[in-house]
C-alpha distance (Angstrom), angle and dihedral (degrees) to the residues before:
residue distance angle dihedral
M1 . . .
A2 3.81 . .
A3 3.78 117.4 .
Q4 3.79 114.7 -105.0
P5 3.81 117.2 -124.7
E6 3.76 115.7 -109.9
E7 3.79 118.4 -106.8
I8 3.80 112.4 -96.1
P9 3.83 122.5 -157.3
A10 3.79 113.9 -108.3
L11 3.82 94.7 -130.4
D12 3.80 89.3 -161.6
G13 3.79 93.3 179.4
D14 3.80 97.8 64.5
I15 3.80 126.2 90.1
S16 3.80 95.7 -115.4
A17 3.81 92.0 52.3
R18 3.79 92.3 47.8
L19 3.80 90.8 53.0
T20 3.79 89.2 46.9
N21 3.79 92.4 50.5
Y22 3.79 90.6 48.8
A23 3.81 92.1 52.2
A24 3.80 93.6 45.6
A25 3.80 92.0 50.6
F26 3.81 95.6 40.4
D27 3.80 109.4 132.9
S28 3.78 120.0 -164.7
E29 3.80 89.4 -153.3
S30 3.79 89.7 64.5
I31 3.80 93.3 60.4
P32 3.82 109.4 107.5
S33 3.78 115.8 -120.7
E34 3.80 93.1 -118.3
V35 3.82 90.0 55.1
L36 3.81 91.4 51.1
E37 3.79 90.0 48.7
R38 3.80 93.7 49.1
A39 3.80 90.8 47.3
K40 3.80 90.5 56.2
Y41 3.80 91.5 51.5
L42 3.81 91.4 48.9
M43 3.80 88.1 53.4
L44 3.80 91.2 47.5
D45 3.79 91.5 51.5
S46 3.80 92.7 52.1
L47 3.80 93.5 45.8
G48 3.79 90.2 55.5
I49 3.80 89.3 54.5
G50 3.79 91.4 46.6
I51 3.78 90.2 53.6
A52 3.81 92.8 47.4
S53 3.82 91.5 50.7
N54 3.80 94.1 63.3
P55 3.83 101.2 92.0
Y56 3.81 95.8 46.5
E57 3.78 120.7 108.3
F58 3.81 93.8 -121.5
S59 3.82 89.2 57.1
Q60 3.78 94.0 48.3
R61 3.81 92.2 48.0
A62 3.80 91.9 46.3
F63 3.80 92.2 49.1
A64 3.79 91.3 52.0
G65 3.80 91.9 48.9
V66 3.79 95.8 45.5
K67 3.80 91.3 45.6
A68 3.80 88.9 54.5
L69 3.81 88.2 57.7
D70 3.79 94.4 46.1
S71 3.79 125.8 101.3
G72 3.79 93.2 -138.8
A73 3.79 91.2 -129.8
G74 3.80 99.2 87.0
H75 3.79 128.7 119.8
S76 3.82 103.6 -157.7
V77 3.80 121.8 117.9
V78 3.80 123.2 -115.7
I79 3.81 115.0 -159.2
G80 3.80 109.3 -106.1
S81 3.80 97.8 8.4
S82 3.77 133.5 97.7
E83 3.81 88.4 -153.3
R84 3.80 119.4 96.1
F85 3.79 123.6 -139.2
D86 3.78 136.9 -163.3
L87 3.80 110.7 -83.9
R88 3.80 98.9 -102.1
N89 3.81 93.4 42.2
A90 3.80 91.1 51.9
I91 3.81 90.5 50.5
L92 3.80 91.2 50.3
M93 3.79 92.8 49.0
N94 3.80 95.3 45.0
G95 3.79 90.4 49.0
I96 3.80 89.8 54.7
L97 3.80 90.3 50.4
V98 3.80 95.7 48.1
H99 3.81 94.7 45.7
G100 3.78 98.9 32.5
L101 3.80 98.4 94.2
D102 3.82 94.3 41.9
F103 3.80 87.7 -127.4
D104 3.82 96.6 117.5
D105 3.79 128.9 111.4
T106 3.81 127.6 -79.5
H107 3.77 134.4 -153.9
A108 3.80 100.1 -140.9
E109 3.79 101.5 -153.9
G110 3.79 92.9 43.3
V111 3.83 90.9 40.9
I112 3.79 87.7 -142.3
H113 3.81 138.1 130.5
A114 3.79 93.4 -138.5
T115 3.81 100.1 167.5
A116 3.80 92.3 54.7
S117 3.80 90.5 67.0
L118 3.80 101.2 28.2
L119 3.80 99.1 49.5
P120 3.84 95.3 55.4
T121 3.80 88.6 44.7
V122 3.80 97.3 51.9
M123 3.81 92.0 40.2
G124 3.78 90.5 55.7
V125 3.79 99.1 40.5
A126 3.81 94.6 41.3
G127 3.79 89.3 52.5
A128 3.80 92.3 47.9
Q129 3.81 92.8 46.2
Q130 3.82 94.4 41.2
A131 3.79 88.4 -126.4
T132 3.77 124.5 174.2
G133 3.76 121.3 -103.8
K134 3.79 90.2 -110.7
Q135 3.81 91.0 53.7
M136 3.78 89.3 50.0
L137 3.80 91.3 50.7
A138 3.80 92.3 47.1
A139 3.82 91.8 50.9
Y140 3.81 90.3 49.6
I141 3.80 91.5 50.4
L142 3.81 92.7 46.3
G143 3.80 91.6 51.6
L144 3.78 92.4 46.3
E145 3.80 93.5 49.5
L146 3.81 90.1 54.1
A147 3.81 100.5 39.4
T148 3.80 95.3 48.3
R149 3.79 92.4 50.1
L150 3.79 91.8 49.3
G151 3.79 89.0 50.3
A152 3.80 90.6 51.0
V153 3.81 91.3 55.7
A154 3.81 89.8 69.5
K155 3.83 93.1 56.4
G156 3.80 90.4 -147.5
G157 3.79 93.5 -45.9
F158 3.79 97.9 122.3
H159 3.80 92.0 63.7
Q160 3.79 92.2 45.3
L161 3.79 91.6 55.1
G162 3.81 96.3 43.7
F163 3.80 103.0 -97.2
H164 3.81 126.5 125.4
P165 3.82 109.2 -137.7
T166 3.80 92.9 -161.0
G167 3.79 88.2 70.0
L168 3.77 98.9 27.3
V169 3.82 101.8 44.9
G170 3.78 93.7 24.0
A171 3.80 90.0 71.0
F172 3.81 90.9 65.4
G173 3.80 93.6 51.1
C174 3.81 91.9 46.3
A175 3.79 91.3 48.2
M176 3.79 93.2 54.7
A177 3.81 93.0 42.7
A178 3.80 90.6 52.0
A179 3.80 91.5 46.7
S180 3.80 89.3 52.6
L181 3.80 92.7 54.9
M182 3.80 90.2 45.4
G183 3.81 91.5 55.9
A184 3.80 99.0 -111.9
D185 3.79 122.4 -174.9
R186 3.79 124.0 -141.4
D187 3.80 96.3 -85.5
Q188 3.79 91.5 47.3
Y189 3.79 90.8 51.4
R190 3.80 88.8 52.4
D191 3.80 92.1 50.9
T192 3.81 90.2 45.8
L193 3.80 91.8 54.3
G194 3.78 91.0 46.2
L195 3.79 94.4 50.3
A196 3.81 92.2 47.9
L197 3.81 88.5 67.9
S198 3.80 90.4 68.3
T199 3.79 95.2 46.5
A200 3.82 101.5 45.2
S201 3.81 119.0 106.1
G202 3.79 145.1 148.4
S203 3.82 132.6 152.0
L204 3.81 128.1 -163.6
E205 3.81 94.1 -148.2
F206 3.82 88.2 111.8
L207 3.81 86.9 77.7
E208 3.81 89.3 73.6
D209 3.79 95.9 63.2
G210 3.80 110.5 8.1
A211 3.81 92.3 -107.5
W212 3.79 120.8 167.4
N213 3.84 98.1 -114.9
K214 3.80 95.1 108.3
R215 3.79 92.6 58.3
M216 3.80 91.1 65.3
H217 3.82 96.7 47.1
P218 3.83 97.7 89.1
G219 3.79 94.2 46.5
W220 3.78 90.8 46.0
A221 3.82 88.7 51.6
G222 3.80 87.2 54.7
V223 3.81 91.6 49.3
A224 3.81 89.0 49.5
G225 3.78 91.3 48.9
V226 3.79 95.7 49.8
T227 3.80 90.8 45.7
S228 3.82 91.4 51.5
A229 3.81 94.0 46.5
T230 3.80 94.5 45.9
L231 3.78 93.1 50.5
A232 3.81 90.7 46.6
L233 3.80 92.9 51.2
H234 3.79 88.5 54.1
G235 3.79 91.9 54.6
Y236 3.79 100.5 -96.2
R237 3.80 109.4 151.6
G238 3.79 122.6 -121.8
T239 3.79 127.9 -163.4
R240 3.79 115.6 -86.2
C241 3.82 102.1 -132.7
P242 3.82 107.5 34.7
I243 3.80 93.8 149.9
E244 3.80 106.6 41.4
G245 3.83 101.5 17.6
R246 3.80 125.5 123.1
F247 3.82 88.5 -101.2
G248 3.80 94.7 22.9
L249 3.79 126.9 128.1
F250 3.79 99.6 -74.2
N251 3.78 101.2 33.5
S252 3.80 90.3 49.8
Y253 3.79 99.6 44.0
L254 3.81 100.7 31.3
G255 3.81 109.2 12.1
E256 3.78 115.1 150.2
R257 3.80 91.3 -18.5
W258 3.81 93.5 79.3
D259 3.79 137.3 30.5
F260 3.82 102.7 -122.8
D261 3.81 125.9 174.3
L262 3.81 116.1 -139.1
D263 3.80 92.4 -171.6
L264 3.81 88.4 73.1
A265 3.81 89.5 67.4
T266 3.80 92.0 74.9
R267 3.80 102.5 23.3
G268 3.79 111.8 138.8
L269 3.80 96.2 -8.5
G270 3.79 107.2 174.4
D271 3.79 94.2 10.5
R272 3.78 107.8 52.0
W273 3.81 116.7 52.0
E274 3.80 114.4 -149.5
V275 3.81 90.1 -166.7
M276 3.79 85.8 78.8
A277 3.83 90.9 54.8
V278 3.82 95.3 57.0
S279 3.79 113.5 114.8
V280 3.80 120.4 -140.8
K281 3.79 113.1 -144.8
P282 3.80 117.8 -119.0
M283 3.84 91.0 -169.8
P284 3.84 134.6 43.1
A285 3.80 99.4 -115.4
C286 3.78 141.1 85.3
H287 3.79 107.2 -58.3
F288 3.81 90.2 -128.1
T289 3.82 88.9 69.9
H290 3.79 100.1 49.4
A291 3.81 99.9 90.5
A292 3.80 92.2 52.1
V293 3.81 92.0 45.4
D294 3.81 92.8 51.0
A295 3.82 89.9 46.9
A296 3.82 88.5 52.8
I297 3.81 91.5 48.6
R298 3.81 89.5 54.5
L299 3.81 90.5 51.0
H300 3.81 88.4 52.7
D301 3.79 90.5 49.1
R302 3.81 90.7 50.3
G303 3.80 88.4 62.0
L304 3.79 103.1 -97.6
R305 3.81 107.6 162.3
T306 3.78 112.5 -143.8
Q307 3.81 93.0 -146.7
D308 3.82 87.2 64.0
I309 3.81 95.2 54.8
E310 3.79 117.4 117.1
S311 3.82 98.6 173.4
I312 3.81 141.9 -5.8
H313 3.80 122.6 -150.5
V314 3.80 120.7 -173.6
L315 3.80 126.2 -163.2
V316 3.81 115.0 -154.0
P317 3.81 134.1 165.7
N318 3.79 110.7 -76.4
E319 3.80 89.7 -126.5
V320 3.82 93.6 63.5
I321 3.80 100.2 45.8
K322 3.81 94.2 96.0
T323 3.79 90.1 52.0
V324 3.81 103.8 45.2
C325 3.82 107.4 16.0
E326 3.79 108.1 37.2
P327 2.95 137.4 115.0
L328 3.80 86.3 26.1
A329 3.81 97.2 -158.9
A330 3.80 91.4 56.0
K331 3.80 93.3 43.6
R332 3.81 90.1 53.6
R333 3.82 91.1 56.7
P334 3.80 109.6 29.8
A335 3.78 110.9 -164.3
N336 3.79 95.9 -151.4
S337 3.79 143.2 6.6
Y338 3.79 94.0 -86.8
E339 3.79 92.7 55.0
A340 3.81 88.3 47.1
Q341 3.80 91.9 54.8
F342 3.81 89.1 58.2
S343 3.80 97.1 43.2
I344 3.80 121.3 101.7
P345 3.84 92.5 -171.2
Y346 3.80 94.3 51.4
L347 3.80 97.3 41.9
V348 3.81 95.4 44.9
A349 3.81 91.4 46.0
T350 3.81 90.9 50.3
A351 3.80 91.7 49.4
L352 3.80 92.6 48.3
L353 3.80 91.4 50.6
K354 3.81 101.0 39.6
G355 3.80 105.8 21.4
R356 3.82 91.2 -129.7
L357 3.79 146.0 61.5
T358 3.80 118.2 -142.1
L359 3.80 136.3 157.4
E360 3.81 88.5 -95.7
D361 3.80 90.4 57.7
I362 3.81 92.8 63.2
E363 3.80 96.0 50.8
E364 3.79 134.1 70.8
P365 2.98 131.5 -49.9
A366 3.83 87.5 29.6
L367 3.82 91.9 57.3
S368 3.81 90.0 62.1
D369 3.80 96.7 44.5
P370 3.83 103.9 137.0
E371 3.82 92.7 -150.8
V372 3.81 90.7 56.7
L373 3.81 93.0 45.5
V374 3.80 92.2 52.0
L375 3.80 89.3 54.4
C376 3.81 90.2 47.3
E377 3.80 89.7 58.8
R378 3.81 89.6 54.1
T379 3.81 93.6 52.1
T380 3.79 124.8 102.6
Y381 3.79 131.9 168.5
A382 3.80 143.4 -152.8
A383 3.79 139.2 -178.5
D384 3.80 112.0 -83.7
P385 3.83 108.7 -121.3
D386 3.81 91.0 -160.5
S387 3.81 97.6 50.4
V388 3.80 119.8 130.2
F389 3.83 93.5 -166.4
P390 3.01 129.5 -170.4
K391 3.81 92.6 26.0
Y392 3.80 86.9 62.7
F393 3.80 131.4 5.7
D394 3.80 92.7 -128.3
G395 3.81 130.4 175.1
E396 3.78 147.8 162.8
V397 3.82 136.6 -143.8
L398 3.81 122.7 -152.6
V399 3.81 118.4 -172.1
R400 3.79 126.8 -170.6
T401 3.80 115.6 -159.8
K402 3.78 126.8 -150.2
D403 3.79 91.6 -105.7
G404 3.81 90.9 59.1
R405 3.80 99.2 -102.7
A406 3.80 121.5 138.8
W407 3.80 121.9 -138.4
R408 3.80 119.7 -168.6
E409 3.80 137.6 178.8
R410 3.79 128.3 172.6
E411 3.79 128.7 -163.7
A412 3.81 105.7 -159.6
I413 3.81 95.1 174.5
N414 3.78 116.2 31.4
R415 3.79 115.6 -126.5
G416 3.81 110.3 -99.8
A417 3.82 93.9 28.8
S418 3.80 119.4 136.7
D419 3.82 91.0 -98.8
R420 3.80 91.4 45.2
P421 3.80 102.6 31.7
L422 3.76 129.9 177.3
T423 3.79 108.2 -112.3
A424 3.77 126.3 -121.1
A425 3.80 87.6 -102.1
D426 3.81 90.7 51.7
I427 3.80 91.2 51.3
S428 3.79 92.1 46.9
Q429 3.80 90.2 51.5
K430 3.81 91.0 49.2
F431 3.81 90.9 48.7
H432 3.80 92.8 52.7
A433 3.81 92.7 45.1
N434 3.80 90.4 53.5
A435 3.80 99.2 37.9
T436 3.80 96.1 47.9
R437 3.78 90.0 60.4
C438 3.83 84.4 78.3
I439 3.81 109.2 14.6
S440 3.78 138.3 39.0
A441 3.79 122.8 -88.2
D442 3.83 89.3 -114.2
H443 3.81 92.1 53.1
A444 3.81 90.2 48.6
A445 3.80 90.8 50.3
E446 3.81 90.7 52.1
I447 3.82 91.0 52.1
E448 3.79 91.5 48.4
Q449 3.80 91.6 50.7
A450 3.82 91.5 49.3
V451 3.81 93.1 49.1
L452 3.79 95.5 46.1
G453 3.81 90.1 48.8
L454 3.79 93.7 47.5
D455 3.81 95.6 112.6
R456 3.80 90.4 58.2
T457 3.80 100.1 46.2
S458 3.80 143.7 21.0
P459 3.82 125.2 -74.5
E460 3.79 89.4 -117.9
E461 3.80 97.2 97.9
M462 3.80 93.5 45.3
L463 3.80 92.3 48.9
A464 3.81 91.9 47.7
L465 3.82 90.9 52.5
L466 3.79 91.4 49.0
G467 3.79 94.5 44.2
Q468 3.77 96.1 69.0
S469 3.76 128.3 103.6
F470 3.82 111.5 -97.1
N471 3.78 92.1 -168.1
G472 3.75 97.1 88.1
């Protein structure tokens, strides 16, 4: 006879227990209709990016590597492939696809790309569990509500100390979302949360050389989450205080090096919906750069001629300088598209010259454009004294022309932010623009219809539409 686990005190006053209680009591019927609707559009946005990522080299290399790890007997859908993978391998691959172009949504205060990890997770687990579309949506929303709050606790500290919260904190949201779809009870949720602490990871070292590590962080968070939830549902014990413990998430990763606020982990649970605070990206670059890029586009539209530019000075939040401005020499000459997406000099110079920023503008031959590179060399940066980061990813561009004139534009609220959101129509347009790079307009329309009807049907049709080869 199997040994029975010892009774463990509930500890209802601690942060981990409060998150556990919230997850265990989470009721899909309590989700407001506008939150459900926004969640579907966030999913749609990310699926369009996942589809568009298929032809890129990083996707092809990742697919080959993940396939080599796969058993060949799986049933989980991979976006853009008629092949089926094991559950965790499909989640990893889909996470790479959704996050690969750095065009996916961001929760500003949490500084986290929550959908990039949660959508692959709930797609995979919902398919494996034959869940309803509404159950899949509810699990996604639950995971997002938890992950974004945990990200907010750090107040930008994870990035400052070299950790990527999308992978690190995303694992906790994915774990709880997976547990929800697996039918966890309260104790199993608690074990799931505890086990996630030992599976979470994510380093920002990729910023030094434009490596592809970051692209796998969301999918790896999903793998970590499913692993944690599955072990927990089979009785494997997780630590009791993974969030606030002496060696818990924040004390281990931030400790005395950063002033974090644990109260933010449970702020407004059940009343305030963080889904509504998720920002959809209007441009394919690190969200920290968007305000400066849009300010530069407005300078272009005002008639600023790049051949007249003497100097360019960009103000950005102090907290993002390490990510998008340093080291300056490398940022002025990005070696690849990924470095370009995290380069204030390159992105601002491109916007000043072309009045736009598209996927084509971060690929060759655009990366070698001599006019852009000259402007990069004339670009400097400083911390913005008026920034309200992370509430908004604000920024300002100041240009001095050769005749002594000063041109200035400020973006106080970045486009797509919660107080300046992209509309449903905007997101639909973005989805179609991305998806039709690889599939027909009719196919894209079918996917959109399936996603937007998800709360009234099963995910089966959506997954079938996504699990087709986009290579002809």
